[in-house]
LOSE-149579 format. One line per field, with one value per residue (C-alpha): residue number from 1; residue in one letter; z, x, y. Coordinates in Angstrom, 2 decimals. Layout:
# LOSE-149579
n <- NUM; ...
res <- A; ...
zz <- Z; ...
xx <- X; ...
yy <- Y; ...
//
This chain:
# LOSE-149579
n <- 1; 2; 3; 4; 5; 6; 7; 8; 9; 10; 11; 12; 13; 14; 15; 16; 17; 18; 19; 20; 21; 22; 23; 24; 25; 26; 27; 28; 29; 30; 31; 32; 33; 34; 35; 36; 37; 38; 39; 40; 41; 42; 43; 44; 45; 46; 47; 48; 49; 50; 51; 52; 53; 54; 55; 56; 57; 58; 59; 60; 61; 62; 63; 64; 65; 66; 67; 68; 69; 70; 71; 72; 73; 74; 75; 76; 77; 78; 79; 80; 81; 82; 83; 84; 85; 86; 87; 88; 89; 90; 91; 92; 93; 94; 95; 96; 97; 98; 99; 100; 101; 102; 103; 104; 105; 106; 107; 108; 109; 110; 111; 112; 113; 114; 115; 116; 117; 118; 119; 120; 121; 122; 123; 124; 125; 126; 127; 128; 129; 130; 131; 132; 133; 134; 135; 136; 137; 138; 139; 140; 141; 142; 143; 144; 145; 146; 147; 148; 149; 150; 151; 152; 153; 154; 155; 156; 157; 158; 159; 160; 161; 162; 163; 164; 165; 166; 167; 168; 169; 170; 171; 172; 173; 174; 175; 176; 177; 178; 179; 180; 181; 182; 183; 184; 185; 186; 187; 188; 189; 190; 191; 192; 193; 194; 195; 196; 197; 198; 199; 200; 201; 202; 203; 204; 205; 206; 207; 208; 209; 210; 211; 212; 213; 214; 215; 216; 217; 218; 219; 220; 221; 222; 223; 224; 225; 226; 227; 228; 229; 230; 231; 232; 233; 234; 235; 236; 237; 238; 239; 240; 241; 242; 243; 244; 245; 246; 247; 248; 249; 250; 251; 252; 253; 254; 255; 256; 257; 258; 259; 260; 261; 262; 263; 264; 265; 266; 267; 268; 269; 270; 271; 272; 273; 274; 275; 276; 277; 278; 279; 280; 281; 282; 283; 284; 285; 286; 287; 288; 289; 290; 291; 292; 293; 294; 295; 296; 297; 298; 299; 300; 301; 302; 303; 304; 305; 306; 307; 308; 309; 310; 311; 312; 313; 314; 315; 316; 317; 318; 319; 320; 321; 322; 323; 324; 325; 326; 327; 328; 329; 330; 331; 332; 333; 334; 335; 336; 337; 338; 339; 340; 341; 342; 343; 344; 345; 346; 347; 348; 349; 350; 351; 352; 353; 354; 355; 356; 357; 358; 359; 360; 361; 362; 363; 364; 365; 366; 367; 368; 369; 370; 371; 372; 373; 374; 375; 376; 377; 378; 379; 380; 381; 382; 383; 384; 385; 386; 387; 388; 389; 390; 391; 392; 393; 394; 395; 396; 397; 398; 399; 400; 401; 402; 403; 404; 405; 406; 407; 408; 409; 410; 411; 412; 413; 414; 415; 416; 417; 418; 419; 420; 421; 422; 423; 424; 425; 426; 427; 428; 429; 430; 431; 432; 433; 434; 435; 436; 437; 438; 439; 440; 441; 442; 443; 444; 445; 446; 447; 448; 449; 450; 451; 452; 453; 454; 455; 456; 457; 458; 459; 460; 461; 462; 463; 464; 465; 466; 467
res <- X; X; X; X; X; X; X; X; X; X; X; X; X; X; X; X; X; X; X; X; X; X; X; X; X; X; X; X; X; X; X; X; X; X; X; X; X; X; X; X; X; X; X; X; X; X; X; X; X; X; X; X; X; X; X; X; X; X; X; X; X; X; X; X; X; X; X; X; X; X; X; X; X; X; X; X; X; X; X; X; X; X; X; X; X; X; X; X; X; X; X; X; X; X; X; X; X; X; X; X; X; X; X; X; X; X; X; X; X; X; X; X; X; X; X; X; X; X; X; X; X; X; X; X; X; X; X; X; X; X; X; X; X; X; X; X; X; X; X; X; X; X; X; X; X; X; X; X; X; X; X; X; X; X; X; X; X; X; X; X; X; X; X; X; X; X; X; X; X; X; X; X; X; X; X; X; X; X; X; X; X; X; X; X; X; X; X; X; X; X; X; X; X; X; X; X; X; X; X; X; X; X; X; X; X; X; X; X; X; X; X; X; X; X; X; X; X; X; X; X; X; X; X; X; X; X; X; X; X; X; X; X; X; X; X; X; X; X; X; X; X; X; X; X; X; X; X; X; X; X; X; X; X; X; X; X; X; X; X; X; X; X; X; X; X; X; X; X; X; X; X; X; X; X; X; X; X; X; X; X; X; X; X; X; X; X; X; X; X; X; X; X; X; X; X; X; X; X; X; X; X; X; X; X; X; X; X; X; X; X; X; X; X; X; X; X; X; X; X; X; X; X; X; X; X; X; X; X; X; X; X; X; X; X; X; X; X; X; X; X; X; X; X; X; X; X; X; X; X; X; X; X; X; X; X; X; X; X; X; X; X; X; X; X; X; X; X; X; X; X; X; X; X; X; X; X; X; X; X; X; X; X; X; X; X; X; X; X; X; X; X; X; X; X; X; X; X; X; X; X; X; X; X; X; X; X; X; X; X; X; X; X; X; X; X; X; X; X; X; X; X; X; X; X; X; X; X; X; X; X; X; X; X; X; X; X; X; X; X; X; X; X; X; X; X; X; X; X; X; X; X; X; X; X; X; X; X; X; X; X; X; X; X; X; X; X; X
zz <- 0.00; 0.80; -2.64; -4.32; -2.41; -2.98; -6.72; -7.11; -5.35; -7.56; -10.73; -9.48; -8.58; -11.75; -14.24; -13.42; -10.54; -10.59; -14.36; -14.69; -11.63; -12.50; -16.13; -15.33; -12.61; -14.82; -17.74; -15.47; -13.99; -17.32; -18.69; -15.42; -15.32; -19.08; -19.59; -16.82; -17.27; -20.72; -20.35; -17.23; -17.64; -18.28; -15.20; -13.13; -14.17; -13.18; -9.82; -8.67; -8.40; -6.21; -2.67; 0.28; 1.91; 5.47; 6.99; 8.99; 5.92; 2.96; -0.32; -3.45; -4.67; -1.41; -1.45; -5.08; -4.18; -1.28; -3.48; -6.43; -4.15; -3.40; -7.00; -8.68; -7.52; -8.31; -10.36; -12.86; -13.47; -12.43; -12.77; -16.41; -17.23; -15.58; -17.42; -20.87; -20.20; -19.04; -21.12; -24.21; -25.53; -25.67; -21.87; -22.35; -24.21; -21.51; -18.88; -20.69; -20.74; -17.01; -16.35; -18.67; -17.26; -13.71; -13.59; -13.54; -10.52; -8.91; -9.40; -7.65; -4.66; -3.96; -4.30; -1.82; 0.59; 0.48; 0.99; 4.07; 5.50; 9.26; 11.31; 13.68; 16.99; 15.49; 12.70; 10.00; 7.98; 7.44; 5.97; 3.30; 2.29; 5.86; 6.86; 3.94; 4.40; 8.03; 7.28; 4.58; 5.09; 8.90; 9.04; 11.04; 10.66; 6.89; 7.58; 10.00; 7.40; 4.84; 7.30; 8.11; 4.44; 3.83; 6.41; 5.05; 1.46; 1.97; 5.06; 4.24; 0.59; -1.27; 1.07; 0.76; -3.03; -2.83; -0.48; -2.62; -5.79; -4.20; -3.35; -6.81; -8.52; -6.85; -8.35; -11.49; -9.57; -9.09; -5.32; -4.81; -2.56; -2.10; 1.53; 2.84; 0.48; 1.00; 4.77; 4.57; 2.11; 3.95; 7.25; 5.89; 4.16; 7.32; 9.43; 6.96; 6.61; 10.40; 10.78; 8.09; 9.32; 12.89; 11.66; 10.98; 7.99; 7.57; 7.41; 4.83; 2.68; 2.78; 1.75; -1.08; -2.26; -2.89; -4.15; -6.40; -8.96; -8.94; -9.57; -12.11; -14.27; -14.32; -15.02; -17.90; -19.34; -19.37; -21.01; -23.67; -24.37; -24.96; -27.24; -29.28; -29.78; -31.08; -33.02; -35.91; -33.60; -32.70; -35.56; -34.70; -31.00; -31.60; -34.07; -31.48; -28.75; -30.78; -32.63; -29.44; -27.55; -29.98; -30.59; -29.13; -30.01; -27.87; -25.15; -24.62; -25.19; -21.89; -20.16; -16.79; -18.50; -21.19; -22.03; -20.73; -17.30; -16.97; -18.20; -15.83; -12.87; -13.26; -14.24; -11.06; -8.95; -10.42; -10.48; -7.72; -9.28; -7.41; -4.74; -2.11; -1.25; -2.78; -1.06; 2.23; 0.89; -0.91; 2.33; 3.95; 1.43; 2.27; -0.76; -1.38; -3.26; -3.09; -6.88; -6.86; -5.10; -7.29; -10.31; -8.69; -7.91; -11.41; -12.68; -10.49; -12.38; -15.68; -14.34; -13.06; -15.98; -19.13; -18.52; -16.35; -17.10; -20.82; -20.57; -19.08; -21.72; -24.60; -23.17; -22.85; -26.23; -28.04; -26.36; -28.93; -26.18; -26.46; -23.36; -21.79; -18.63; -17.33; -17.70; -15.96; -13.36; -12.89; -15.07; -18.34; -17.24; -16.31; -19.54; -21.58; -19.84; -20.14; -23.87; -24.36; -21.46; -20.43; -16.72; -16.12; -17.22; -14.66; -11.92; -12.91; -12.85; -9.44; -8.03; -9.75; -8.49; -4.99; -4.97; -6.54; -4.12; -1.07; -1.61; -2.21; 1.18; 3.09; 0.97; 1.65; 5.37; 5.27; 4.11; 6.67; 9.44; 8.21; 8.55; 12.09; 12.89; 11.88; 13.98; 17.01; 16.44; 15.29; 18.62; 18.61; 21.85; 21.92; 22.62; 19.73; 17.36; 18.44; 17.92; 14.58; 13.28; 14.54; 12.70; 9.51; 9.80; 10.28; 7.21; 5.09; 6.21; 5.54; 1.97; 1.08; 1.76; -0.31; -3.57; -6.76; -7.29; -3.59; -3.18; -6.19; -5.74; -2.03; -2.86; -5.75; -3.64; -0.65; -3.00; -4.81; -1.61; -0.84; -4.29; -3.77; -0.78; -2.23; -5.80; -4.88; -2.20; -4.60; -7.06; -4.26; -2.99; -6.26; -6.41; -4.14; -6.05; -9.38; -8.00; -6.57; -10.04; -11.57; -8.83; -9.59; -13.32; -12.70; -10.59; -13.11; -15.92; -13.77; -13.58; -9.87; -7.94; -6.84; -3.13; -1.90; 0.52; 1.34; 0.98; -2.67; -3.61; -1.08; 0.96; 3.98; 5.59; 8.38; 7.48; 9.57; 6.78; 4.01; 6.21
xx <- 0.00; 2.88; 4.39; 1.04; 0.52; 4.07; 3.99; 0.63; 1.98; 5.08; 2.99; 0.75; 3.65; 5.68; 2.82; 1.30; 2.56; 6.37; 6.83; 4.93; 6.56; 10.12; 9.99; 8.13; 10.63; 13.60; 12.22; 11.35; 14.84; 16.53; 14.92; 15.22; 18.98; 19.33; 20.54; 23.15; 23.83; 25.28; 26.61; 28.65; 29.70; 33.33; 33.30; 31.92; 34.88; 37.31; 35.66; 35.71; 39.48; 39.68; 41.07; 38.72; 38.54; 38.39; 40.23; 37.12; 34.92; 35.00; 36.59; 34.44; 35.99; 35.23; 31.62; 31.37; 32.67; 30.22; 27.26; 28.58; 29.12; 25.40; 24.38; 26.77; 25.73; 23.42; 21.15; 23.97; 24.38; 21.38; 18.97; 19.86; 19.53; 16.10; 14.94; 15.88; 14.56; 11.17; 10.83; 13.00; 16.09; 14.15; 14.38; 17.99; 16.85; 14.35; 17.00; 19.20; 16.33; 15.76; 19.45; 19.80; 16.73; 17.30; 20.83; 19.29; 17.19; 20.32; 22.11; 19.31; 18.89; 22.63; 23.13; 20.27; 21.90; 25.11; 23.34; 21.48; 24.11; 24.70; 27.88; 28.80; 30.58; 33.92; 33.56; 32.56; 29.37; 26.31; 22.84; 20.44; 16.79; 15.46; 17.52; 16.60; 12.96; 13.10; 15.18; 12.87; 9.44; 9.68; 7.92; 10.01; 7.41; 8.02; 11.75; 11.05; 8.90; 11.68; 14.31; 12.17; 11.72; 15.42; 16.25; 13.63; 14.80; 18.53; 18.99; 16.02; 14.91; 18.17; 20.28; 17.83; 18.30; 22.09; 22.35; 19.94; 21.93; 25.22; 23.69; 22.07; 25.49; 26.46; 23.50; 25.61; 28.01; 27.53; 28.13; 25.08; 22.47; 19.19; 18.81; 22.31; 24.33; 22.23; 22.60; 26.39; 26.95; 24.47; 26.21; 29.69; 28.40; 26.65; 29.80; 32.02; 29.35; 29.07; 32.85; 32.92; 29.98; 31.25; 34.05; 31.62; 31.15; 34.83; 35.74; 32.98; 34.37; 37.85; 36.57; 34.39; 37.08; 39.37; 36.94; 34.59; 37.17; 38.97; 35.92; 34.53; 37.66; 37.84; 34.13; 34.21; 37.22; 35.24; 32.22; 34.44; 36.11; 32.75; 31.53; 34.76; 34.84; 31.25; 31.60; 29.51; 26.43; 26.81; 24.60; 21.82; 22.15; 21.48; 18.70; 17.00; 17.31; 15.73; 13.16; 11.87; 11.92; 9.37; 7.24; 4.20; 1.79; 3.78; 4.32; 0.67; -0.48; 1.11; 2.41; 3.27; 5.89; 6.87; 10.32; 9.30; 8.27; 11.21; 13.71; 12.49; 12.12; 15.58; 17.11; 15.80; 16.88; 20.37; 21.09; 18.67; 18.39; 15.75; 15.24; 17.05; 19.89; 22.99; 22.36; 23.25; 26.75; 26.89; 26.24; 29.26; 31.71; 33.82; 33.73; 33.90; 30.59; 27.43; 27.25; 30.49; 28.77; 25.70; 27.97; 29.78; 26.54; 25.28; 28.46; 27.74; 24.48; 26.40; 28.99; 26.30; 23.88; 25.47; 28.76; 28.31; 24.67; 25.33; 28.40; 26.25; 23.55; 26.04; 27.76; 24.44; 23.02; 26.30; 26.85; 24.83; 22.63; 18.97; 17.22; 14.38; 12.30; 14.26; 17.58; 16.49; 18.92; 22.36; 21.97; 22.00; 25.00; 26.94; 25.93; 27.07; 30.47; 30.85; 30.16; 33.35; 35.55; 34.16; 34.25; 36.61; 33.81; 31.39; 34.01; 34.81; 31.14; 30.71; 33.64; 32.53; 28.95; 30.20; 32.33; 29.57; 26.98; 29.23; 30.11; 26.40; 25.65; 28.01; 27.16; 23.47; 24.15; 25.86; 22.54; 20.54; 22.83; 22.27; 18.53; 19.02; 21.15; 18.30; 15.75; 18.07; 19.15; 22.61; 23.29; 22.05; 23.06; 25.54; 22.81; 20.69; 23.67; 24.42; 20.78; 20.67; 23.83; 22.66; 19.35; 21.20; 23.34; 20.27; 18.63; 21.71; 21.52; 17.75; 18.17; 20.17; 17.07; 14.51; 12.76; 13.55; 10.37; 9.84; 13.37; 13.20; 9.59; 10.07; 13.02; 11.13; 8.07; 9.96; 12.19; 9.08; 7.61; 10.93; 10.90; 7.28; 8.43; 11.62; 10.59; 7.74; 9.99; 12.84; 10.33; 9.11; 12.62; 14.54; 14.80; 17.88; 19.72; 19.03; 20.24; 23.26; 24.08; 23.89; 26.20; 28.70; 28.67; 29.08; 32.19; 33.62; 33.21; 35.10; 38.00; 37.51; 37.43; 33.78; 33.22; 29.63; 27.99; 24.29; 23.79; 24.89; 21.66; 19.46; 18.99; 16.82; 16.90; 19.43; 22.44; 25.33; 27.77; 28.05; 27.74
yy <- 0.00; 2.37; 1.72; 2.43; 5.69; 6.95; 6.13; 7.90; 11.00; 10.94; 10.82; 13.66; 15.93; 15.40; 15.14; 18.50; 20.64; 20.53; 20.46; 23.74; 25.34; 24.28; 25.37; 28.60; 29.57; 28.72; 30.74; 33.67; 33.93; 33.26; 36.44; 38.43; 37.74; 38.27; 34.69; 34.75; 31.02; 31.72; 35.28; 34.63; 31.00; 31.96; 34.20; 31.28; 29.11; 31.88; 32.56; 28.94; 28.96; 32.07; 31.58; 32.06; 35.49; 34.14; 31.17; 30.23; 29.68; 27.32; 28.36; 28.63; 25.39; 23.56; 24.79; 23.68; 20.22; 19.80; 20.75; 18.74; 15.73; 15.80; 16.55; 14.13; 10.71; 7.85; 10.13; 10.65; 6.94; 4.82; 7.76; 8.41; 4.72; 4.67; 7.81; 6.46; 2.94; 4.28; 7.46; 6.88; 8.71; 12.00; 12.16; 13.29; 16.42; 17.39; 16.73; 19.30; 21.81; 21.32; 22.02; 25.03; 26.75; 25.51; 26.93; 30.43; 29.38; 27.91; 31.24; 33.16; 30.84; 30.61; 34.39; 34.90; 32.42; 34.44; 37.78; 36.54; 34.18; 34.19; 34.54; 31.70; 32.17; 31.09; 33.67; 31.19; 31.60; 29.46; 29.81; 28.62; 28.95; 28.58; 31.60; 33.86; 32.89; 34.02; 37.14; 38.50; 36.95; 37.08; 33.71; 31.26; 28.51; 28.46; 28.17; 25.32; 23.56; 23.91; 22.62; 19.57; 18.71; 19.37; 16.70; 14.30; 14.81; 14.41; 12.27; 10.03; 10.13; 10.68; 8.55; 5.65; 5.78; 6.11; 3.13; 1.08; 1.75; 0.73; -2.65; -2.83; -2.71; -6.00; -7.88; -8.42; -10.69; -14.43; -14.23; -11.97; -13.55; -11.68; -12.71; -11.95; -9.70; -6.52; -6.94; -7.32; -4.44; -2.22; -2.89; -2.11; 1.03; 2.25; 1.84; 3.76; 6.46; 6.87; 7.29; 10.02; 12.10; 12.20; 14.46; 17.34; 19.65; 20.53; 16.84; 16.36; 19.18; 17.61; 14.17; 15.47; 17.90; 14.93; 12.27; 14.29; 15.52; 12.15; 9.99; 12.47; 12.33; 8.53; 8.15; 10.65; 8.80; 5.53; 7.16; 8.76; 5.40; 3.68; 6.49; 6.63; 2.85; 3.03; 6.29; 4.96; 5.05; 8.75; 10.13; 7.67; 8.57; 12.27; 11.46; 9.25; 11.90; 14.73; 12.60; 11.01; 14.36; 15.82; 12.74; 14.48; 11.66; 9.24; 11.86; 12.76; 9.20; 8.18; 11.28; 9.73; 7.56; 10.04; 11.41; 14.87; 13.61; 11.23; 13.82; 16.53; 14.15; 12.62; 15.96; 17.59; 14.60; 14.88; 18.63; 19.78; 23.26; 25.25; 22.61; 24.68; 22.31; 23.92; 27.30; 25.60; 24.91; 28.27; 30.15; 28.47; 29.95; 32.97; 35.29; 39.03; 39.19; 37.00; 36.70; 34.72; 31.83; 32.22; 31.69; 28.77; 26.91; 27.67; 26.00; 22.98; 22.41; 22.45; 19.99; 17.67; 17.55; 18.96; 17.13; 14.03; 13.12; 13.65; 11.39; 8.61; 9.14; 9.00; 5.93; 4.09; 5.11; 4.37; 1.01; -0.94; -2.40; -1.44; -0.05; -2.01; -2.02; -5.01; -3.15; 0.08; 1.38; -0.14; -3.29; -1.28; 0.80; -2.34; -4.07; -1.04; -0.98; -4.76; -4.64; -2.58; -3.70; -7.08; -7.97; -5.05; -2.69; -4.14; -3.82; -0.24; 0.79; -0.84; 1.15; 4.38; 4.06; 3.30; 6.45; 8.58; 7.26; 7.46; 11.12; 11.70; 10.13; 12.42; 15.48; 14.89; 14.59; 18.01; 19.50; 17.53; 18.78; 22.35; 21.77; 20.47; 23.50; 25.80; 23.90; 24.06; 27.67; 26.51; 24.81; 21.21; 19.50; 16.65; 14.08; 15.39; 15.18; 11.61; 10.56; 12.41; 10.74; 7.35; 7.80; 8.78; 5.64; 3.41; 5.01; 4.26; 0.64; 0.50; 1.76; -1.33; -3.46; -1.49; -2.35; -0.35; 1.71; 2.42; 3.80; 6.14; 7.29; 8.06; 10.32; 11.97; 12.78; 14.25; 16.27; 17.49; 18.95; 20.66; 22.30; 23.37; 25.43; 26.89; 27.79; 30.20; 31.74; 32.57; 34.05; 36.34; 37.18; 37.29; 41.09; 41.49; 38.74; 40.51; 43.86; 42.09; 40.72; 44.22; 45.53; 42.76; 43.48; 47.22; 46.63; 44.17; 46.68; 49.20; 46.75; 45.97; 42.73; 43.03; 43.66; 43.74; 46.17; 45.88; 49.65; 49.46; 47.67; 49.53; 46.37; 47.18; 43.75; 43.15; 40.98; 39.62; 40.39; 43.05; 46.15
//
């Protein structure tokens, strides 16, 4: 019954409500920012390598790695396979659209998080949607609601999926036993996860800063190898993507399983643009101007979807193995890698997925801990932290025992409710972020390294920084 309810809710959210809200918000901010995701992409790449302004905060690169660790995960591998198997190759096109439009929303929400970030006792900074909701709307209960759904989305929904997909990769091996293997893998994963999260947010940033670039490079190399060795299939791949994307008879004949729905659902799950997660990492960065983190988080969406998700899509569609409902998720990815590299391909995908999913687990917990910090006014007691981390560990273990559709649909539904809170809020509060962008561009044109002051954009709301 739970599976039936959760699947029905998922279809309702992504068939009507979220598709309209996501696309409308992305289009709105794309025009309001005068296509910032294209105009300032080069500037975003430059900014990400700047050193941090304060030793107590994270650098732009560290904040990017924390947010990318959460974004780049099982959705980039198993999620893409699922989208194409269920919706067809056209899902890739709609995934691109979600990312290109959503990156403008990501810019706005992360710039807002920087403007309204708070100062901790040690001088470091923190913040996120719950904080800018309270600072501007003066409605703490909305911030509390967001924080609760932030915890449910990342510590529960997304970590259940990540844990499930790690176990799912081992189903390709002969030693896999349905009654014992998930328990063993889940137990090992939970122990390693618990050790990592007990180090706190700075430990998380160090782990993700090392693993995310490393695993990304190796995974992209594998995808490129598969595509190059099947180069004769590239024209057909692009033809299939664009033909299927605009096959409106097939789309509206069964919309809940269409390429549009699957592309947007899996695209949102992967890049999280507009969901309100990345602003929590963005607010922790020490920069001279809020727009710098807006640009960095915008870049994270490009890295996640336009680069890594596209790499998975091309690898799958150029593998010569046709998608099917039976192959959805990890089986198709492993089959595609095995077709080019044999058993070595299966092993590589298992390792890659483990690294992707593991950094997702700890990156997600960073966001959940930020939500807990808001609920406890930044000072959760030691007992509460112990209970919270223990619960997170149990959830990671539980995910290894779930069934495919329940794991994915649970994450989709909880994430959907989080987006329903954040998207209307950033539409209401987007003005300061737009003015902030104009201030940044004005200073850049004057040849300055932009430094922000709240008075420069006539900001009336109280801030801990930018005076």
